[in-house]
NUVEXLUM-840950 format. One record per residue (C-alpha): residue number from 1; residue in three letters; x, y, z negated. Coordinates in Angstrom, 3 decimals, always signed. Example, Ala and Ser with C-alpha at 12.3 -4.5 7.8 and 13.67 -1.06 7.14 Angstrom:
+-----+-----+----------+----------+----------+
!   k !   r !       xx !       yy !       zz !
+-----+-----+----------+----------+----------+
!   1 ! ALA !  +12.300 !   -4.500 !   -7.800 !
!   2 ! SER !  +13.670 !   -1.060 !   -7.140 !
+-----+-----+----------+----------+----------+
***
This chain:
+-----+-----+----------+----------+----------+
!   k !   r !       xx !       yy !       zz !
+-----+-----+----------+----------+----------+
!   1 ! MET ! +119.203 !  +83.286 ! -113.055 !
!   2 ! ASN ! +117.298 !  +80.504 ! -111.337 !
!   3 ! ASN ! +117.218 !  +77.129 ! -113.018 !
!   4 ! ALA ! +116.607 !  +73.709 ! -111.479 !
!   5 ! SER ! +112.840 !  +74.080 ! -111.605 !
!   6 ! THR ! +112.659 !  +77.436 ! -109.806 !
!   7 ! LYS ! +112.949 !  +78.087 ! -106.102 !
!   8 ! PHE ! +112.891 !  +81.891 ! -105.934 !
!   9 ! ASP ! +114.378 !  +84.789 ! -107.827 !
!  10 ! ALA ! +110.922 !  +86.366 ! -108.013 !
!  11 ! ALA ! +107.336 !  +85.494 ! -107.151 !
!  12 ! ILE ! +105.201 !  +88.547 ! -106.461 !
!  13 ! LEU ! +101.558 !  +88.827 ! -107.493 !
!  14 ! ILE !  +99.541 !  +91.866 ! -106.358 !
!  15 ! GLY !  +96.215 !  +92.969 ! -107.825 !
!  16 ! ARG !  +94.262 !  +95.469 ! -109.869 !
!  17 ! PHE !  +93.441 !  +93.013 ! -112.677 !
!  18 ! GLN !  +90.489 !  +95.069 ! -113.933 !
!  19 ! PRO !  +90.389 !  +93.129 ! -116.210 !
!  20 ! PHE !  +92.859 !  +90.221 ! -116.283 !
!  21 ! HIS !  +90.794 !  +86.998 ! -116.300 !
!  22 ! ASN !  +91.297 !  +83.233 ! -116.460 !
!  23 ! GLY !  +91.828 !  +82.925 ! -112.710 !
!  24 ! HIS !  +94.608 !  +85.486 ! -112.906 !
!  25 ! VAL !  +96.226 !  +83.575 ! -115.781 !
!  26 ! ALA !  +96.388 !  +80.414 ! -113.683 !
!  27 ! LEU !  +97.755 !  +82.313 ! -110.680 !
!  28 ! LEU ! +100.445 !  +84.079 ! -112.696 !
!  29 ! GLY ! +101.313 !  +80.780 ! -114.370 !
!  30 ! GLN ! +102.007 !  +79.268 ! -110.943 !
!  31 ! ALA ! +104.209 !  +82.242 ! -110.070 !
!  32 ! LEU ! +106.242 !  +81.730 ! -113.237 !
!  33 ! GLU ! +106.696 !  +78.049 ! -112.405 !
!  34 ! MET ! +108.175 !  +78.738 ! -108.971 !
!  35 ! ALA ! +110.488 !  +81.651 ! -109.785 !
!  36 ! ALA ! +112.837 !  +83.042 ! -112.398 !
!  37 ! HIS ! +110.681 !  +86.144 ! -112.629 !
!  38 ! ALA ! +107.105 !  +87.037 ! -111.781 !
!  39 ! VAL ! +106.662 !  +90.549 ! -110.419 !
!  40 ! VAL ! +103.150 !  +91.810 ! -111.073 !
!  41 ! VAL ! +102.255 !  +94.727 ! -108.821 !
!  42 ! LEU !  +99.499 !  +96.720 ! -110.529 !
!  43 ! GLY !  +97.399 !  +98.492 ! -107.913 !
!  44 ! SER !  +95.318 ! +101.641 ! -108.412 !
!  45 ! SER !  +97.813 ! +103.075 ! -110.896 !
!  46 ! PHE !  +98.296 ! +106.760 ! -111.817 !
!  47 ! ARG !  +94.695 ! +107.719 ! -111.054 !
!  48 ! ALA !  +91.839 ! +108.922 ! -113.233 !
!  49 ! PRO !  +90.024 ! +105.957 ! -114.824 !
!  50 ! ASN !  +86.586 ! +105.100 ! -113.435 !
!  51 ! ALA !  +84.038 ! +102.303 ! -113.776 !
!  52 ! LYS !  +85.838 ! +100.237 ! -111.123 !
!  53 ! ASN !  +89.302 ! +100.912 ! -112.571 !
!  54 ! PRO !  +88.700 ! +101.579 ! -116.269 !
!  55 ! PHE !  +92.113 ! +100.546 ! -117.603 !
!  56 ! THR !  +95.442 ! +102.310 ! -117.114 !
!  57 ! TRP !  +98.347 ! +100.307 ! -115.728 !
!  58 ! GLU !  +99.947 ! +100.312 ! -119.187 !
!  59 ! GLU !  +96.776 !  +98.830 ! -120.712 !
!  60 ! ARG !  +96.636 !  +96.143 ! -118.022 !
!  61 ! ALA ! +100.302 !  +95.305 ! -118.534 !
!  62 ! ALA !  +99.688 !  +94.942 ! -122.270 !
!  63 ! MET !  +96.693 !  +92.641 ! -121.691 !
!  64 ! ILE !  +98.695 !  +90.459 ! -119.296 !
!  65 ! THR ! +101.729 !  +90.209 ! -121.576 !
!  66 ! ALA !  +99.529 !  +89.174 ! -124.514 !
!  67 ! CYS !  +98.326 !  +86.110 ! -122.579 !
!  68 ! PHE ! +101.754 !  +84.436 ! -122.407 !
!  69 ! ASN ! +104.292 !  +83.156 ! -124.889 !
!  70 ! GLU ! +107.285 !  +85.320 ! -125.685 !
!  71 ! ALA ! +109.681 !  +83.513 ! -123.363 !
!  72 ! ASP ! +107.367 !  +83.721 ! -120.328 !
!  73 ! ALA ! +106.344 !  +87.293 ! -121.123 !
!  74 ! ARG ! +110.004 !  +88.337 ! -120.878 !
!  75 ! ARG ! +110.071 !  +86.994 ! -117.308 !
!  76 ! ILE ! +107.153 !  +89.176 ! -116.171 !
!  77 ! VAL ! +108.107 !  +92.461 ! -114.487 !
!  78 ! PHE ! +105.446 !  +95.124 ! -113.872 !
!  79 ! VAL ! +105.424 !  +97.466 ! -110.878 !
!  80 ! PRO ! +102.683 ! +100.129 ! -110.973 !
!  81 ! VAL ! +101.694 ! +101.435 ! -107.523 !
!  82 ! ARG !  +99.251 ! +104.221 ! -106.678 !
!  83 ! ASP !  +96.554 ! +104.038 ! -103.995 !
!  84 ! TYR !  +97.575 ! +105.731 ! -100.738 !
!  85 ! TYR !  +94.648 ! +104.551 !  -98.563 !
!  86 ! ASP !  +97.255 ! +104.011 !  -95.857 !
!  87 ! ASP !  +98.491 ! +100.447 !  -95.356 !
!  88 ! ALA ! +101.993 ! +101.290 !  -94.131 !
!  89 ! HIS ! +102.622 ! +103.863 !  -96.874 !
!  90 ! TRP ! +101.245 ! +101.571 !  -99.578 !
!  91 ! ALA ! +103.220 !  +98.522 !  -98.393 !
!  92 ! ALA ! +106.441 ! +100.557 !  -98.330 !
!  93 ! ALA ! +105.780 ! +101.745 ! -101.891 !
!  94 ! VAL ! +105.187 !  +98.155 ! -103.044 !
!  95 ! GLU ! +108.384 !  +96.926 ! -101.400 !
!  96 ! GLU ! +110.447 !  +99.751 ! -102.881 !
!  97 ! GLY ! +108.894 !  +99.230 ! -106.316 !
!  98 ! VAL ! +109.690 !  +95.515 ! -106.287 !
!  99 ! ARG ! +113.262 !  +96.167 ! -105.116 !
! 100 ! ALA ! +113.906 !  +98.784 ! -107.797 !
! 101 ! ALA ! +112.356 !  +96.663 ! -110.549 !
! 102 ! MET ! +114.430 !  +93.611 ! -109.673 !
! 103 ! GLU ! +117.640 !  +95.636 ! -109.445 !
! 104 ! LYS ! +117.037 !  +96.563 ! -113.082 !
! 105 ! GLN ! +116.872 !  +92.828 ! -113.814 !
! 106 ! GLY ! +120.313 !  +92.377 ! -112.248 !
! 107 ! TYR ! +119.257 !  +91.057 ! -108.843 !
! 108 ! PRO ! +120.827 !  +93.247 ! -106.115 !
! 109 ! SER ! +119.889 !  +90.629 ! -103.472 !
! 110 ! LEU ! +116.773 !  +88.538 ! -103.758 !
! 111 ! SER ! +114.910 !  +85.495 ! -102.641 !
! 112 ! LEU ! +111.284 !  +86.584 ! -102.893 !
! 113 ! THR ! +107.900 !  +85.036 ! -102.281 !
! 114 ! LEU ! +104.428 !  +86.525 ! -102.313 !
! 115 ! VAL ! +101.804 !  +84.461 ! -104.115 !
! 116 ! GLY !  +98.132 !  +84.937 ! -103.379 !
! 117 ! PHE !  +94.665 !  +83.655 ! -102.595 !
! 118 ! ARG !  +92.947 !  +84.726 !  -99.381 !
! 119 ! LYS !  +89.472 !  +85.567 ! -100.652 !
! 120 ! ASP !  +88.009 !  +87.799 !  -97.941 !
! 121 ! ALA !  +88.818 !  +91.010 !  -96.035 !
! 122 ! SER !  +89.986 !  +92.553 !  -99.303 !
! 123 ! SER !  +92.936 !  +90.124 !  -99.150 !
! 124 ! ASP !  +94.266 !  +91.512 !  -95.861 !
! 125 ! TYR !  +97.060 !  +93.226 !  -97.787 !
! 126 ! LEU !  +98.767 !  +89.830 !  -97.974 !
! 127 ! GLU !  +99.608 !  +90.191 !  -94.271 !
! 128 ! LEU ! +101.559 !  +93.429 !  -94.809 !
! 129 ! PHE ! +104.761 !  +91.806 !  -96.069 !
! 130 ! PRO ! +106.223 !  +89.622 !  -93.288 !
! 131 ! GLN ! +109.687 !  +90.087 !  -94.798 !
! 132 ! TRP ! +108.691 !  +87.870 !  -97.744 !
! 133 ! SER ! +107.766 !  +84.214 !  -97.668 !
! 134 ! PHE ! +104.181 !  +83.485 !  -98.682 !
! 135 ! VAL ! +102.727 !  +80.797 ! -100.909 !
! 136 ! ALA !  +98.979 !  +80.397 ! -100.512 !
! 137 ! VAL !  +97.202 !  +79.055 ! -103.579 !
! 138 ! GLU !  +93.709 !  +77.744 ! -104.178 !
! 139 ! ARG !  +91.043 !  +79.846 ! -105.831 !
! 140 ! GLN !  +91.638 !  +79.951 ! -109.568 !
! 141 ! GLY !  +88.435 !  +80.089 ! -111.599 !
! 142 ! ASP !  +84.837 !  +80.623 ! -110.575 !
! 143 ! ILE !  +84.369 !  +84.347 ! -111.175 !
! 144 ! ASP !  +85.873 !  +87.642 ! -110.008 !
! 145 ! ALA !  +86.709 !  +90.825 ! -111.868 !
! 146 ! THR !  +83.681 !  +92.713 ! -110.490 !
! 147 ! PRO !  +81.018 !  +90.569 ! -112.230 !
! 148 ! ILE !  +83.174 !  +90.525 ! -115.352 !
! 149 ! ARG !  +83.048 !  +94.336 ! -115.453 !
! 150 ! GLU !  +79.282 !  +94.161 ! -114.960 !
! 151 ! LEU !  +79.007 !  +91.844 ! -117.947 !
! 152 ! TYR !  +81.268 !  +94.163 ! -119.939 !
! 153 ! PHE !  +79.204 !  +97.268 ! -119.283 !
! 154 ! ASP !  +75.950 !  +95.376 ! -119.898 !
! 155 ! SER !  +76.987 !  +95.062 ! -123.556 !
! 156 ! CYS !  +74.157 !  +92.708 ! -124.568 !
! 157 ! GLU !  +75.035 !  +89.681 ! -126.691 !
! 158 ! ALA !  +74.436 !  +87.135 ! -123.904 !
! 159 ! ALA !  +76.549 !  +89.111 ! -121.439 !
! 160 ! TRP !  +79.395 !  +89.355 ! -123.941 !
! 161 ! ALA !  +79.231 !  +85.610 ! -124.623 !
! 162 ! MET !  +79.451 !  +84.889 ! -120.883 !
! 163 ! LEU !  +82.345 !  +87.344 ! -120.473 !
! 164 ! CYS !  +84.321 !  +85.621 ! -123.226 !
! 165 ! THR !  +84.230 !  +82.346 ! -121.269 !
! 166 ! GLN !  +85.915 !  +84.041 ! -118.299 !
! 167 ! VAL !  +88.846 !  +85.895 ! -119.898 !
! 168 ! PRO !  +91.691 !  +84.803 ! -122.200 !
! 169 ! SER !  +91.093 !  +85.334 ! -125.898 !
! 170 ! ALA !  +93.779 !  +88.044 ! -126.020 !
! 171 ! VAL !  +91.953 !  +89.997 ! -123.298 !
! 172 ! ALA !  +88.598 !  +89.507 ! -125.051 !
! 173 ! LEU !  +90.075 !  +90.985 ! -128.232 !
! 174 ! TYR !  +91.383 !  +93.986 ! -126.307 !
! 175 ! LEU !  +88.058 !  +94.513 ! -124.544 !
! 176 ! GLU !  +86.234 !  +94.352 ! -127.872 !
! 177 ! TYR !  +88.585 !  +96.992 ! -129.284 !
! 178 ! TRP !  +88.208 !  +99.187 ! -126.180 !
! 179 ! GLN !  +84.417 !  +98.933 ! -126.418 !
! 180 ! ALA !  +84.592 ! +100.990 ! -129.611 !
! 181 ! GLN !  +86.589 ! +103.802 ! -127.977 !
! 182 ! PRO !  +84.961 ! +107.006 ! -126.623 !
! 183 ! ALA !  +86.095 ! +106.185 ! -123.078 !
! 184 ! PHE !  +83.873 ! +103.090 ! -122.967 !
! 185 ! ALA !  +80.631 ! +105.058 ! -123.273 !
! 186 ! ALA !  +81.668 ! +107.337 ! -120.411 !
! 187 ! MET !  +82.605 ! +104.379 ! -118.198 !
! 188 ! ARG !  +79.330 ! +102.599 ! -118.944 !
! 189 ! GLU !  +77.356 ! +105.755 ! -118.106 !
! 190 ! GLU !  +79.249 ! +106.023 ! -114.833 !
! 191 ! HIS !  +78.659 ! +102.352 ! -114.021 !
! 192 ! GLU !  +74.924 ! +102.647 ! -114.702 !
! 193 ! THR !  +74.660 ! +105.825 ! -112.604 !
! 194 ! ILE !  +76.418 ! +104.237 ! -109.643 !
! 195 ! GLU !  +74.307 ! +101.081 ! -109.798 !
! 196 ! ALA !  +71.106 ! +103.138 ! -109.981 !
! 197 ! ASP !  +72.202 ! +105.223 ! -106.976 !
! 198 ! LYS !  +72.996 ! +102.071 ! -105.004 !
! 199 ! GLN !  +69.506 ! +100.768 ! -105.702 !
! 200 ! LYS !  +68.010 ! +104.069 ! -104.585 !
! 201 ! TRP !  +70.198 ! +104.983 ! -101.607 !
! 202 ! GLY !  +71.965 ! +101.774 ! -100.601 !
! 203 ! LEU !  +75.651 ! +101.326 !  -99.832 !
! 204 ! GLY !  +75.941 ! +103.664 !  -96.851 !
! 205 ! PRO !  +77.749 ! +104.536 !  -94.746 !
! 206 ! PHE !  +77.369 ! +108.106 !  -96.001 !
! 207 ! VAL !  +78.896 ! +111.248 !  -94.517 !
! 208 ! THR !  +80.360 ! +113.849 !  -96.863 !
! 209 ! LEU !  +82.308 ! +117.102 !  -96.483 !
! 210 ! ASP !  +85.164 ! +118.471 !  -98.563 !
! 211 ! ALA !  +86.607 ! +121.996 !  -98.515 !
! 212 ! VAL !  +90.273 ! +122.336 !  -99.444 !
! 213 ! VAL !  +90.695 ! +126.082 !  -99.968 !
! 214 ! THR !  +94.110 ! +127.643 ! -100.558 !
! 215 ! ALA !  +95.105 ! +131.252 ! -101.210 !
! 216 ! ALA !  +98.167 ! +132.944 ! -102.669 !
! 217 ! GLY !  +99.855 ! +129.638 ! -103.577 !
! 218 ! HIS !  +96.747 ! +128.244 ! -105.302 !
! 219 ! VAL !  +94.048 ! +125.695 ! -104.472 !
! 220 ! LEU !  +90.389 ! +125.908 ! -105.498 !
! 221 ! LEU !  +88.955 ! +122.982 ! -107.479 !
! 222 ! VAL !  +85.721 ! +122.322 ! -109.361 !
! 223 ! ARG !  +85.046 ! +120.314 ! -112.489 !
! 224 ! ARG !  +82.321 ! +117.723 ! -111.877 !
! 225 ! LYS !  +79.200 ! +118.165 ! -113.984 !
! 226 ! ASN !  +77.731 ! +114.668 ! -113.633 !
! 227 ! PRO !  +78.865 ! +111.056 ! -113.200 !
! 228 ! PRO !  +80.532 ! +109.567 ! -111.323 !
! 229 ! GLY !  +83.693 ! +111.407 ! -112.228 !
! 230 ! LYS !  +82.076 ! +113.581 ! -114.877 !
! 231 ! SER !  +84.561 ! +116.217 ! -116.141 !
! 232 ! LEU !  +87.183 ! +115.346 ! -113.519 !
! 233 ! TRP !  +88.530 ! +117.993 ! -111.174 !
! 234 ! ALA !  +87.532 ! +117.685 ! -107.534 !
! 235 ! ILE !  +87.649 ! +119.356 ! -104.151 !
! 236 ! PRO !  +84.373 ! +121.247 ! -103.562 !
! 237 ! GLY !  +82.133 ! +119.145 ! -101.359 !
! 238 ! GLY !  +79.050 ! +117.005 ! -100.961 !
! 239 ! PHE !  +76.769 ! +115.165 !  -98.568 !
! 240 ! LEU !  +76.016 ! +116.312 !  -95.036 !
! 241 ! GLU !  +72.449 ! +117.497 !  -94.458 !
! 242 ! GLY !  +70.387 ! +116.424 !  -91.459 !
! 243 ! ARG !  +70.634 ! +119.549 !  -89.271 !
! 244 ! GLU !  +74.185 ! +120.636 !  -90.129 !
! 245 ! ARG !  +77.416 ! +120.628 !  -88.206 !
! 246 ! LEU !  +80.301 ! +119.320 !  -90.289 !
! 247 ! ILE !  +81.932 ! +122.690 !  -90.873 !
! 248 ! GLN !  +78.565 ! +124.195 !  -91.778 !
! 249 ! GLY !  +78.138 ! +121.551 !  -94.455 !
! 250 ! ALA !  +81.648 ! +122.170 !  -95.782 !
! 251 ! ASN !  +80.998 ! +125.913 !  -95.995 !
! 252 ! ARG !  +77.633 ! +125.413 !  -97.686 !
! 253 ! GLU !  +78.971 ! +123.012 ! -100.331 !
! 254 ! LEU !  +81.946 ! +125.286 ! -100.980 !
! 255 ! LYS !  +79.765 ! +128.315 ! -101.652 !
! 256 ! GLU !  +77.131 ! +126.396 ! -103.627 !
! 257 ! GLU !  +79.698 ! +124.934 ! -106.008 !
! 258 ! THR !  +82.126 ! +127.849 ! -106.393 !
! 259 ! GLY !  +80.255 ! +131.050 ! -105.521 !
! 260 ! LEU !  +83.144 ! +131.989 ! -103.219 !
! 261 ! ASP !  +82.051 ! +135.172 ! -101.447 !
! 262 ! ILE !  +83.683 ! +134.702 !  -98.033 !
! 263 ! ALA !  +81.821 ! +135.049 !  -94.735 !
! 264 ! ASP !  +81.413 ! +131.899 !  -92.621 !
! 265 ! ALA !  +83.225 ! +133.596 !  -89.737 !
! 266 ! GLU !  +86.209 ! +134.324 !  -91.969 !
! 267 ! LEU !  +86.258 ! +130.735 !  -93.209 !
! 268 ! LEU !  +86.122 ! +129.454 !  -89.643 !
! 269 ! GLN !  +89.092 ! +131.626 !  -88.731 !
! 270 ! ALA !  +90.989 ! +130.343 !  -91.786 !
! 271 ! CYS !  +90.396 ! +126.651 !  -90.961 !
! 272 ! ARG !  +93.841 ! +125.133 !  -90.382 !
! 273 ! ALA !  +93.015 ! +121.429 !  -90.090 !
! 274 ! VAL !  +90.286 ! +118.796 !  -90.398 !
! 275 ! ALA !  +90.910 ! +115.151 !  -91.295 !
! 276 ! VAL !  +88.689 ! +112.115 !  -91.793 !
! 277 ! PHE !  +89.197 ! +109.922 !  -94.852 !
! 278 ! ASP !  +87.366 ! +106.645 !  -94.298 !
! 279 ! HIS !  +89.062 ! +103.911 !  -96.306 !
! 280 ! PRO !  +86.349 ! +101.418 !  -97.395 !
! 281 ! ASP !  +87.539 ! +101.578 ! -101.019 !
! 282 ! ARG !  +87.995 ! +105.331 ! -101.357 !
! 283 ! SER !  +84.733 ! +105.682 ! -103.316 !
! 284 ! GLN !  +83.062 ! +103.345 ! -105.785 !
! 285 ! ARG !  +79.691 ! +104.782 ! -104.711 !
! 286 ! GLY !  +79.692 ! +102.756 ! -101.477 !
! 287 ! ARG !  +80.937 ! +103.398 !  -97.937 !
! 288 ! VAL !  +81.592 ! +107.136 !  -98.074 !
! 289 ! ILE !  +83.322 ! +108.757 !  -95.099 !
! 290 ! THR !  +84.437 ! +112.307 !  -95.747 !
! 291 ! HIS !  +85.527 ! +115.050 !  -93.366 !
! 292 ! ALA !  +87.939 ! +117.288 !  -95.256 !
! 293 ! HIS !  +88.491 ! +120.847 !  -93.996 !
! 294 ! TRP !  +91.517 ! +122.907 !  -94.999 !
! 295 ! PHE !  +90.874 ! +126.654 !  -95.242 !
! 296 ! ASP !  +93.997 ! +128.741 !  -95.863 !
! 297 ! LEU !  +92.879 ! +132.249 !  -96.841 !
! 298 ! ALA !  +95.313 ! +135.098 !  -96.169 !
! 299 ! LEU !  +94.407 ! +137.122 !  -99.247 !
! 300 ! PRO !  +96.667 ! +139.180 ! -101.541 !
! 301 ! ALA !  +94.737 ! +138.138 ! -104.639 !
! 302 ! LEU !  +92.560 ! +135.229 ! -105.718 !
! 303 ! PRO !  +88.802 ! +135.791 ! -105.222 !
! 304 ! ALA !  +86.474 ! +135.370 ! -108.185 !
! 305 ! VAL !  +84.808 ! +131.959 ! -108.467 !
! 306 ! ALA !  +82.341 ! +130.322 ! -110.843 !
! 307 ! GLY !  +81.031 ! +126.772 ! -111.068 !
! 308 ! ALA !  +77.427 ! +126.186 ! -109.969 !
! 309 ! ASP !  +75.134 ! +123.463 ! -108.602 !
! 310 ! ASP !  +77.000 ! +120.140 ! -109.214 !
! 311 ! ALA !  +80.094 ! +121.893 ! -110.586 !
! 312 ! ALA !  +80.498 ! +122.675 ! -114.275 !
! 313 ! GLU !  +83.238 ! +125.192 ! -113.472 !
! 314 ! ALA !  +85.500 ! +126.354 ! -110.659 !
! 315 ! HIS !  +89.130 ! +127.326 ! -111.004 !
! 316 ! TRP !  +92.206 ! +128.234 ! -108.950 !
! 317 ! PHE !  +95.205 ! +125.977 ! -109.671 !
! 318 ! PRO !  +98.830 ! +126.553 ! -108.625 !
! 319 ! ILE !  +99.650 ! +124.171 ! -105.772 !
! 320 ! ALA ! +103.026 ! +123.461 ! -107.359 !
! 321 ! GLY ! +101.253 ! +121.977 ! -110.401 !
! 322 ! LEU !  +99.120 ! +119.441 ! -108.506 !
! 323 ! PRO ! +101.469 ! +116.460 ! -109.074 !
! 324 ! ASP ! +100.761 ! +116.748 ! -112.804 !
! 325 ! MET !  +96.988 ! +116.601 ! -112.178 !
! 326 ! GLU !  +96.836 ! +113.198 ! -110.474 !
! 327 ! THR !  +95.164 ! +111.458 ! -113.433 !
! 328 ! LYS !  +92.569 ! +114.241 ! -113.692 !
! 329 ! LEU !  +91.357 ! +114.226 ! -110.068 !
! 330 ! PHE !  +88.230 ! +112.528 ! -108.710 !
! 331 ! GLU !  +88.416 ! +109.480 ! -106.407 !
! 332 ! ASP !  +91.033 ! +109.988 ! -103.640 !
! 333 ! HIS !  +91.176 ! +113.775 ! -103.915 !
! 334 ! PHE !  +94.849 ! +113.681 ! -104.912 !
! 335 ! VAL !  +95.554 ! +111.894 ! -101.620 !
! 336 ! ILE !  +93.486 ! +114.419 !  -99.649 !
! 337 ! LEU !  +95.241 ! +117.377 ! -101.252 !
! 338 ! ASN !  +98.633 ! +115.812 ! -100.694 !
! 339 ! ARG !  +97.820 ! +115.159 !  -97.041 !
! 340 ! PHE !  +97.030 ! +118.800 !  -96.283 !
! 341 ! LEU !  +99.312 ! +120.634 !  -98.672 !
! 342 ! ARG ! +102.394 ! +118.454 !  -98.212 !
! 343 ! GLU ! +102.065 ! +117.958 !  -94.449 !
! 344 ! GLY ! +100.710 ! +121.458 !  -93.934 !
! 345 ! GLY ! +103.771 ! +122.997 !  -95.519 !
! 346 ! SER ! +102.082 ! +124.814 !  -98.396 !
! 347 ! THR ! +103.917 ! +122.934 ! -101.124 !
+-----+-----+----------+----------+----------+
***
């Protein structure tokens, strides 16, 4: 219940918190002062970890909880939300998640406020919830999560010392522990690869092609050989070459990575839909705009495939099992697959 010092049932704070830093502590502290509960919406949940989002939502929740005393920690409610790369869909998922979480706390009707700092265009999500009141706060702290991750993956003594001035001691202890885990080396390799590619190629925009191929209730995926996304499963695809049409590039990448022995004319006939996925944050490599093609092959049996080029292996997966693969898929490929296979009626 509210007490005399609180104005709202819940104050909502939305972010990725990768990692949770001193500015976030101050912001969440303000939320706890103005409401009986603070609802922390953890973005980019349920996806495969990468250098931009190295920590699971459970790990982030644990880091956040450790930064507050027991009484305040009990007033923090976590709502993990996946990336949909669609503002309306994402906002609806956030609203439903907050409602369901607060019902569990015994609040069937709510007075809610959204708490946030308008930093730049990345803060436009704050405008998606007109049904809630909004409390704008000043910038908390002098550093963002991105440079903190850069310090973390640098791993030199000076970088670590600087990082420790920007995060709570409980988070620093967790980061030190996580540094000794096998996942850290993979994330650092990915970070270094991406930064080197940005220096070499810039930030884009880049045009890529993806080939969603279905047959006999299965979808064809490849396991990535190199970072970023090393060992994750992905839709066959790659960058458009200078003299190619889009569908030509999709066909070429498909055959190079899977060895699928299907004539271009047959693939063209099997093309059921094409969609552009252009969200600015869909790839940590920069501004990557992909044109995904869905090829639905009318075949009685699954053709032989084998990983080649940038693919360590290729494999047919039952479409019905895709929901269980979300944390094993590269970038936004779960969203792409869901778009075609859910809306296309193959699920």
